[in-house]
N, C-alpha and C positions, 0 to 999 in steps of 0.2 A: 504552556505553563507546567503541564505534567512532566514533560521531559526535563525541564529546567529544575524542577523540584527534585526529581530523581538524581540529576547530576550533582546538585548541591549535597543531597543526602549521601551519595557515594563518596564525595570528597571528604565529608565529615568522618565517615567510617575509616577512610584511608588515613586521614590525619590522626585520628585516635589510635589506629593500629600502630603507627610509628611512635606515638607518644607512649603507649603502653610498653613497647620494647624498651624505651629509655628509662622506665622506672621498674624494670624487671618483671613486668606482667606480660611479656611477649608470647608466652605459651597459652594465652587465653584462647578458648574456642570461640568461633565467630559464626554469627547468623543461625542461631538455634531457634527451635520452636517447641512449645509444649502445649498440651491441652489445657483449656480453661476449666477449672473445677467449680467456678462460681459464675456461670454464664449470664444469669440475670443480674447479679450484683455488679459484675464487671462490664456491663453492656456499653456499647460504643454507638453514639449517634442514635440512641433509642432502640438499637437492635442488640440481641443477645450476642455475647462474644463466644467464640469457639476455641480460639487459640491465642497465645501470647508469643510475641517475638522477643528474643534476647539477642542484642547486638554482640555482646561479648560475655563470656563466663570464665572467670579465673578462680579455680579451686586451688587452695594451697594451705599449708600449715602456717599458722600465725607465728611470726618471729618474736612477738612480745609476750605471749602466754604459752606455757608448756601445755602440750596435749590438746590444743585448740585447733580445729580445722575450720577454715572459712571459705564459703562460696561467695565470690564477689560477682554480683549480677549487674551488668553495665548497660545503661541505656544512653544512646547518642542522639541528641537533638541539635542539628546543625542547619542553620538557615542563612540565606543570602540577605534577609531583611534585618534591619536594626532590632535590638531588643525593644520590647514595648516600653512606652514611657512609664506605664504602671505595669510591672511584670507579674503581679500577684495572680491574676486569673490564668494566664498561660502557664505559670509555674505550677499551679494547682493541678492543671490538666496533665502536665508531665509527671508530677508527683503521684497522682492517682494511678496513672498508667503503670508506673514502675512498682508501686507498692502492691497493685493488683497482681503483677507478674510475680513478685516475691511471695505473695500469699499462695498462689497456685504452685510455685516452685517447691514449696515445702513438702508436698506429697507427690512429687513428680518422679518419673523414672530417671530423668536427668540428674536429680539430686542423689538418688540412690546409687546410680552408677558412679557419680563423682566421689562418693565416700566409701564405696564397697571395698576397695583394695587398700584402704588406709588403716594402718595398725597403730596402736598406742594413742588413739584419739578418745578422749572422754567427753568432749563437747564440740558441737558444730554450730556455727553461726552463718546465717544468710544475710548479706549486707548489700544494699543497693548503692550504686554510684551513678549519678545523673550528670552527664556532660552536656551542658546547654551552652552552645557556642553560636556566635554571630560572625558572618563573614563581611558584614557591612562596615566600611571604613568610617562612616559618620555615626556609628553607634557608641554609646557609653559602654564601658567594659565591666562594671562592678554591679552585677545583678544581686549578689548576696547582700550588698549594702542597702538595697532597696527592699529587702524582704525581712528586715529586722523584727517587725511587729506582726508578722503574718501568722495566722492560726491555720496550721495544715490539717487536712482531713485525717481522721484516725480510724476510719471504717475498716481498713484492711489490716491484716495481721502482719506486721513487719518489725524488724529489730532496729535498723538504722538506715538512713539514706544520706549520702554525702553529695553536695552540689558543687560541681566544678564549672565556673563561668570563664569568660575571656580573661579576666584579671588573674584568677588563680592559675589558669593554664599558662599564661605569660610568665608568671613568677617562677613556676617550676621549670619551664622550658629555658628561660634566661639564666636561672641559677645554675642548672646543669651545664648549659652551653659555656658559661663562664669558667667552670671547673675544667671542662674538656679543653679549654685553650691553654691550660698549663702543660707545658711540654712533657710528654711521656707520663703524665699523671694517670694513676689508676685510683678509682674511688669506690667506696661502698657506703651505703646508708648506715648510720650509727644507731643502734638500738639501745635506748636507755633501759636501766633495770626497772621493771615494773613491780617487782616483788613476786611475780608469777612466771618469770623466765630465768630461773636460777640453775637449771640443769644444763651443764655444758655439753652433755652428750646429745641434747636435742636442739638447743638454740645457742647461737653465738651472739657476740655483741655487735657484729657488723654483717652486712649482706647485700646482695644485689637487688633485693626486693624492697620496694617502698611499702611499709605497712599501710593498709587502707586507713588506719586511724590518723596517719600523718598527711593524707592527701589534701586535707583542708587546714592543716596547721600553718600558722604564719612563719614557722621556723623549719628549715631543713638542716639536719646535722649530718655531716659527712666525715668519714675517715679517708684522707687523701694521702697516697703514698707515691713517691718517685722511686721506681725500682733501681737497685744498685747504689742507693744513697741512704743517708740517715734522715732524709726529709720525709717525716711522717707527721702530718698535721691534722688538727681538728678544724673543720670549717663550719661555721654557723652562718647561714644565709637567711636574712630576715626580710620579709615582705613589707618593709616600712622605710621611709626616709630617715636619715640620721636624727636621733634625739637622745639627749643625755640620759633620760630615764630608761629608754630602751636599751642603751648601752649598759647601764647598771644591771638590767635583767639578763642580758646576754653574758656578761661577765660572771654573774651568779650561776647561770647554766653551764658555762665553760668550766667553772670550778667543780661542778658535780660530774661532768662528763669526761674531763680530760684525763684524770687518773695519773699514772706514771708512763703512759705510752706515747706522749707527744711533747715536743719542745717548742711547737709553734701552733698558735691559735689564730685563725683568721676570722674576724667578725665582719660580715659583708652586708651592707644595707642596700636598699634599692637606689638611694641617692646619698652621696657623701662628697664633700668638698674639703680637701686638706687645709687649704688656706683659711677657710671660713670656720672650720670645726675643730682644728687641731688643739687649740687651747682648752676647749670643753672636754675633749677626749682625755687630755692630761689631768684635768681637774677631777674627772670621774675616776680615773685610775688611782689617783692619790687617795681616794676614799676607801681603798681596799688594802688590807695588810699582807695578803699572800703575794709577795713579790715574785715568786717563781712563776705563778700564773700570769700576773700582770705584765711582767717583762716579756712573756711569750706572745702577747696579744698584738696583732696588727689590725687596724680598722681601715676598711676600704669600701668600695661599691662593687656589686656584681653586674652593674650596668655602667662601666667606667667611661669617662670622657677625658679630654686632655686636662681638665681641671681637677680630676679626682686625686 
């Protein structure tokens, strides 16, 4: 059982490593260790803790806020077993483990080394990302949906923790795979204006790095370009099946993001059927006055079938 657990754990780290590359986090350091500064508080199994392990550490400048540096501390929990029917208890264990690591990371040499050579930085954030994945085919995939009313422990000092479960992982993976199927397409993540990323010398509106703030967002915005052509499009990929109200929200978002740089806007749902939904699409479009944007919009699915 010990060797099997080790094998599953290694597969999880390999899977996450490939995923991190796909979202621009491929330069993350792997398999780090730091001393525990709260041995009794962070005890494990009734015994004082001496060290914390960090599966991946991704230090980088935040593309959404000028002069902000972020250390993304990543914990990978990958199991061959299905998610628990009630995941609250196990989630709290994973959460406490990661927030304890974040607390000790704040005063570690790892953190000091990460920010030592960075200039023009006024603020540093340490943010946790918990990848909790199941390899069981008979497992449900939406852990987040079963944790809506959970009260998480707040004993440890941390800023934020993002949870990525099977459902979230599948959305990002499938969305990016769909874009890569476009022949010769090159894409970048689109960064909206936050009011704090206005310096063009520091931050751009697009880039290869997915901001950690977007990793749990239901929408991925991309700038997609076909080199040697005039085909530059905005793609909005939404982790929801088609719905008229959702389409209205996406059109509103497209109006804010598109500017004058694109003549084509693709709004992609997880499920969409042209025959079934086309009339509703047209009805929603007719509710908007901005014909330049409306005429540029195509609605489809990022998980297409022959009925899409």
